[in-house]
Structures are given as C-alpha cells and as structure tokens.
PAVEXTOR-746675 format. One line per 3 residues: number of its first residue (from 0); their letters; for each residue x, y, z of C-alpha. Coordinates in pm, 1 decimal, padded with zeros to 6 digits, always signed. Example, Ala and Ser with C-alpha at 12.3 -4.5 7.8 and 13.67 -1.06 7.14 Angstrom:
2
0 = as = +01230.0,-00450.0,+00780.0 | +01367.0,-00106.0,+00714.0
! end
This chain:
248
0 = lqy = +00011.8,+00002.9,-00025.5 | +00264.6,+00222.2,+00100.3 | +00457.4,+00170.3,-00253.8
3 = lid = +00131.5,+00220.5,-00447.3 | +00036.6,+00587.8,-00261.5 | +00432.7,+00674.5,-00316.6
6 = ntp = +00418.5,+00594.5,-00667.2 | +00135.6,+00755.0,-00759.5 | +00113.9,+01050.3,-00985.0
9 = sii = -00129.7,+01269.4,-00717.2 | +00027.8,+01384.5,-00388.9 | -00244.9,+01179.9,-00163.6
12 = ccs = -00323.5,+01446.0,+00171.3 | -00456.6,+01478.9,+00525.5 | -00580.6,+01750.1,+00748.9
15 = vpt = -00759.5,+01798.4,+01067.4 | -01075.8,+01905.9,+00965.8 | -01087.3,+02222.6,+01186.4
18 = ggf = -00908.1,+02510.8,+01169.8 | -00612.7,+02571.9,+00956.8 | -00645.6,+02287.9,+00810.3
21 = elt = -00304.1,+02204.8,+00959.2 | -00190.2,+01908.5,+00717.0 | -00124.1,+01570.1,+00958.6
24 = yvs = +00028.9,+01354.4,+00661.3 | +00169.3,+01441.6,+00298.8 | +00310.1,+01101.7,+00091.5
27 = nnt = +00670.0,+00990.1,-00018.2 | +00539.8,+01170.5,-00356.6 | +00539.1,+01550.6,-00257.4
30 = fev = +00910.1,+01581.0,-00385.3 | +00845.6,+01487.7,-00725.4 | +00500.9,+01621.5,-00811.4
33 = vgy = +00577.6,+01988.3,-00601.6 | +00919.2,+01968.0,-00523.5 | +00900.2,+02033.6,-00140.0
36 = tpa = +00986.4,+01712.2,+00087.9 | +00753.8,+01609.7,+00289.8 | +00909.5,+01724.8,+00566.1
39 = evm = +00946.2,+02020.2,+00447.6 | +00573.4,+02072.6,+00383.4 | +00500.9,+01939.2,+00790.5
42 = adp = +00711.4,+02120.2,+00955.4 | +00548.9,+02471.9,+00904.6 | +00135.3,+02444.4,+00983.6
45 = dfw = +00110.6,+02746.9,+00754.1 | +00334.7,+02594.0,+00454.3 | +00085.3,+02429.3,+00205.0
48 = rsh = -00160.8,+02781.8,+00248.4 | +00134.8,+03019.6,+00207.1 | +00232.6,+02872.2,-00133.3
51 = ihp = -00082.1,+02888.2,-00287.5 | -00114.2,+03245.7,-00510.6 | -00268.2,+03528.0,-00382.9
54 = dda = -00544.1,+03574.9,-00622.8 | -00612.8,+03172.4,-00606.8 | -00594.8,+03169.5,-00204.1
57 = pev = -00967.7,+03350.9,-00138.8 | -01165.7,+03103.3,-00356.3 | -00966.8,+02726.8,-00196.1
60 = fsg = -01030.4,+02874.8,+00116.8 | -01391.5,+02916.2,+00027.7 | -01392.0,+02587.1,-00100.0
63 = lrs = -01251.5,+02445.5,+00213.9 | -01563.5,+02608.7,+00415.5 | -01829.1,+02485.6,+00213.6
66 = mma = -01702.1,+02127.6,+00160.3 | -01757.9,+02104.4,+00512.7 | -02131.7,+02126.1,+00452.8
69 = kge = -02127.8,+01947.0,+00096.1 | -01888.4,+01665.8,+00223.6 | -01602.6,+01731.3,-00032.8
72 = dtf = -01530.2,+01913.0,-00309.1 | -01301.0,+02004.9,-00628.9 | -01114.6,+02341.7,-00709.5
75 = eyr = -00770.7,+02426.5,-00887.4 | -00525.2,+02669.7,-00821.2 | -00180.0,+02817.1,-00862.5
78 = flg = +00049.6,+02694.5,-00648.2 | +00460.4,+02804.8,-00610.5 | +00697.7,+02452.8,-00636.0
81 = gdg = +01006.1,+02422.5,-00497.1 | +01215.2,+02530.1,-00863.7 | +01001.2,+02906.4,-00751.4
84 = awl = +00781.5,+02878.1,-01086.6 | +00379.4,+02817.0,-01046.6 | +00205.3,+02530.6,-01047.3
87 = wlh = -00129.6,+02429.7,-01184.6 | -00334.1,+02252.6,-00891.1 | -00599.6,+02021.4,-00877.9
90 = hhi = -00699.7,+01927.0,-00568.4 | -01019.0,+01723.6,-00495.3 | -01102.6,+01708.5,-00071.2
93 = rli = -01330.1,+01482.8,+00127.3 | -01491.3,+01495.2,+00495.4 | -01407.3,+01179.0,+00679.1
96 = sdg = -01659.2,+01074.2,+00964.3 | -01763.4,+00895.3,+01201.8 | -01998.5,+00680.7,+01245.4
99 = egv = -02173.9,+00936.4,+01463.1 | -02117.8,+01211.2,+01153.9 | -01844.3,+01346.0,+01363.0
102 = pve = -01581.2,+01471.9,+01106.8 | -01281.8,+01331.6,+01174.0 | -01078.0,+01476.4,+00920.1
105 = vig = -01029.9,+01584.9,+00571.6 | -00828.8,+01391.3,+00254.8 | -00716.5,+01498.3,-00020.3
108 = slt = -00544.3,+01404.8,-00378.2 | -00286.3,+01686.9,-00560.2 | -00250.7,+01616.5,-00930.5
111 = dit = -00052.6,+01862.6,-01158.6 | -00211.7,+01979.5,-01438.1 | +00053.1,+02222.1,-01553.4
114 = qrk = +00085.0,+02087.9,-01864.7 | -00306.5,+02071.6,-01969.4 | -00363.8,+02434.6,-01824.8
117 = ame = -00053.8,+02529.3,-02074.3 | -00254.0,+02345.6,-02362.9 | -00533.0,+02487.8,-02244.0
120 = qdl = -00373.0,+02834.2,-02259.2 | -00283.8,+02769.2,-02595.7 | -00603.6,+02679.9,-02791.6
123 = ksr = -00717.3,+02957.9,-02623.5 | -00525.5,+03189.3,-02801.0 | -00525.7,+02994.6,-03113.8
126 = gse = -00871.5,+03083.6,-03103.4 | -00816.3,+03412.0,-03074.9 | -00610.2,+03417.9,-03328.6
129 = qqr = -00858.1,+03210.5,-03537.2 | -01136.8,+03514.8,-03440.5 | -00899.8,+03800.6,-03513.9
132 = liv = -00866.9,+03574.2,-03883.3 | -01229.4,+03562.3,-03927.0 | -01305.4,+03944.0,-03832.8
135 = rlr = -01009.3,+04002.8,-04074.8 | -01140.6,+03778.1,-04375.5 | -01483.0,+03933.0,-04297.0
138 = eah = -01298.5,+04245.6,-04358.8 | -01081.0,+04135.0,-04700.7 | -01503.4,+04054.9,-04797.6
141 = dql = -01679.6,+04311.4,-04727.9 | -01391.3,+04539.4,-04871.7 | -01414.2,+04313.2,-05167.1
144 = lqs = -01755.7,+04338.7,-05186.6 | -01675.0,+04726.9,-05166.5 | -01483.2,+04712.0,-05443.6
147 = ekm = -01754.5,+04524.5,-05678.3 | -01960.3,+04739.9,-05589.0 | -01750.4,+05060.5,-05669.7
150 = asi = -01656.5,+04871.8,-05966.1 | -02031.3,+04835.5,-06135.2 | -02064.9,+05186.4,-05980.1
153 = gql = -01785.0,+05272.2,-06225.3 | -01913.7,+05123.9,-06563.6 | -02244.8,+05254.4,-06507.7
156 = aag = -02078.0,+05627.1,-06482.4 | -01917.9,+05509.4,-06764.0 | -02225.2,+05433.9,-06926.6
159 = iah = -02447.5,+05704.1,-06797.9 | -02169.1,+05945.7,-06904.1 | -02186.0,+05774.0,-07286.8
162 = ein = -02560.3,+05786.8,-07310.2 | -02549.4,+06214.3,-07226.1 | -02253.1,+06311.4,-07433.9
165 = npv = -02457.7,+06206.3,-07710.9 | -02733.2,+06413.7,-07670.5 | -02523.9,+06732.8,-07468.7
168 = gfv = -02289.2,+06742.4,-07817.6 | -02578.2,+06824.8,-08047.7 | -02816.8,+07004.4,-07815.6
171 = nsn = -02477.1,+07224.0,-07759.4 | -02401.4,+07253.9,-08106.3 | -02768.8,+07328.2,-08208.1
174 = mga = -02770.1,+07621.6,-07918.8 | -02411.5,+07769.1,-08111.8 | -02608.9,+07761.4,-08453.9
177 = lkn = -02914.0,+07909.5,-08298.3 | -02754.7,+08187.5,-08121.2 | -02605.5,+08311.7,-08487.8
180 = ymg = -02980.9,+08240.7,-08651.0 | -03070.5,+08435.9,-08362.0 | -02824.5,+08727.4,-08442.7
183 = alf = -02909.4,+08714.6,-08823.7 | -03320.6,+08743.5,-08745.7 | -03217.2,+09012.0,-08541.6
186 = gvi = -03041.2,+09186.3,-08724.7 | -03296.6,+09172.3,-09046.6 | -03519.2,+09298.2,-08873.7
189 = dqf = -03322.8,+09560.1,-08790.1 | -03193.9,+09670.3,-09167.2 | -03610.8,+09657.4,-09215.8
192 = eqa = -03637.4,+09920.9,-08995.8 | -03378.8,+10129.9,-09141.4 | -03491.7,+10058.2,-09488.7
195 = aag = -03824.0,+10157.9,-09367.3 | -03713.8,+10456.7,-09153.9 | -03866.3,+10785.1,-09285.9
198 = sal = -04184.5,+10631.7,-09471.7 | -04551.9,+10513.5,-09435.4 | -04422.1,+10157.7,-09352.7
201 = apr = -04237.2,+10309.1,-09076.0 | -04499.2,+10370.8,-08830.9 | -04663.9,+10034.3,-08919.4
204 = laa = -04286.1,+09813.4,-08862.2 | -04289.5,+10031.4,-08518.9 | -04610.9,+09865.7,-08409.4
207 = ige = -04551.5,+09581.1,-08480.8 | -04221.5,+09567.0,-08311.3 | -04414.5,+09741.0,-07979.2
210 = eae = -04679.5,+09475.5,-07983.6 | -04427.4,+09205.4,-07999.0 | -04136.8,+09349.7,-07722.6
213 = lgf = -03890.0,+09335.3,-07947.6 | -03658.6,+09513.0,-07774.8 | -03755.6,+09260.2,-07498.2
216 = lre = -03756.9,+08906.9,-07673.6 | -03360.0,+09100.6,-07841.6 | -03232.1,+09125.3,-07449.7
219 = daa = -03395.3,+08815.1,-07308.8 | -03390.2,+08540.4,-07632.9 | -02916.8,+08624.1,-07579.5
222 = ali = -02926.4,+08614.7,-07196.8 | -03184.2,+08281.4,-07254.2 | -02901.3,+08169.7,-07523.1
225 = ses = -02681.3,+08234.5,-07276.0 | -02816.2,+08078.9,-07011.3 | -02878.8,+07768.9,-07199.1
228 = mdg = -02450.3,+07738.7,-07297.9 | -02350.1,+07763.6,-06930.0 | -02570.1,+07528.6,-06862.9
231 = lkr = -02491.6,+07297.3,-07106.7 | -02128.0,+07380.1,-07014.5 | -02262.1,+07221.4,-06656.2
234 = vrd = -02396.5,+06923.2,-06795.3 | -02039.8,+06828.0,-07011.0 | -01853.7,+06918.0,-06639.7
237 = ivq = -02046.0,+06643.8,-06538.0 | -02019.7,+06375.4,-06725.5 | -01654.4,+06432.8,-06757.5
240 = alk = -01660.0,+06387.3,-06408.5 | -01859.7,+06056.0,-06463.5 | -01581.8,+05948.5,-06704.8
243 = dfs = -01262.1,+06032.7,-06480.9 | -01413.7,+05832.0,-06175.9 | -01487.6,+05600.8,-06434.6
246 = hv = -01205.0,+05536.5,-06492.2 | -01056.2,+05590.6,-06132.4
! end
C-alpha cells in the first residue's frame, strides 16, 4: 500500500477538519510533484496555505469551508513550486466522519495539471487568433464587395456619361447655331427698320415691333441662349467627372 501511495502521480494528503486545516500527512511523492520534501511541508503548519497564489487563495479557502457542508469539493489553483515556478494543481478533498457523523479528518489528492492548463491557454490563444483571422477575412470580404460595387458604379458612370454626352453634344451645337440664327434674324429686323425709316411703312413696323415686345425679346433671347449654354457646360463638366470617376 505504501508503495502504491508513493508512486501515484497525485499527492495524497490528510488534514484536520477544523481551523486552518493543518496537514497531518503527505505522501512521499510530494517532492516529485511540487518540489518539496514531506519534511519541509510538515515542518510549517501554514506551509501549504502560504504557497497558494494570492489571487487563488480566497477561492481555495472558500472551497474548504463549503466542503464541510457538502462533504467533498474540487478546485484548481496555482501553487509555488520548489523551483520558484507556479504550478497548477487540481485538488480534490473529502470529509471523513465517524459513525456518529462527527468530522474526523479531511483527505485529498493533488495532481499537477500545469501542462493541461498550458494546453488550454494555447488553445484559447489559437481560438483568439482564429477569431482575429475571421474578423480580418470578413473585413477583406467586405472590401472586395465594396470594390465590386465601386467597379459596377464605375461601369454605370461610364455608360451614363456616354449616353448623356451624345445628346448634349448636338444640343450644344444646336444652341450655337440658334445663337447665330437669332443674331442674323434680329439683324434682318434692324435692316428692315432702317430701310423703312421715313416711309409710310415705318409706323406700321414700329407698331408691330412694340406689340411683339421686340426689344424685350432681343435681350431675353440672348440671355436665354447664354444661360442655356452655361447649363450645357455644367452638364459637360458632370459628364467629364463621371468619365474621370469611371477611369479611377
């Protein structure tokens, strides 16, 4: 039995069921597991508690108290090993009572799970890295979709620019011709008025011109043509901007 206890991978220990749960026994394999001899552990009643990581100690002590009500408990914590490194221990404890239900002692087993914890942390890190990669893939996918959308918009812009450019071209040409025609037409009217000056036809022509508001038409027609030419220039600028966008 002693041989089996000394060669198990877990430390077997016993403690009193009250107060600070001082150890009354630890197996001889303590050195192989945590780096301390049984004599070192047993020499100081507070040895085990003082070597528990400060961040884990409250949970361990709470587990010891709850074990008294539940009869057994299991928890994991960091423990300062003999080489100065923190070990992860899996601690299972059970309350032993006599036939009348009076607590007699607490027995437990402590197993080094440092390697398992390292593997869990590695898996967690890999999982985090995978999540970051997934996020980057999603961002790249979104960028590709955006690029495709922009390419489609560029093709649409090029098509619109081409479709608009043709009618704008001949409308602009027609407006230039209309401007010349209007200039020629008003020039003919001026020559008619000059030719009829002093004749009996002059009052008649003057009445016709006044009725038609020829003076206003002369000014307004020039303004309308000029505004139309400016509007066509703006359309040409928009078309050119669409072309430039489609090229980009």
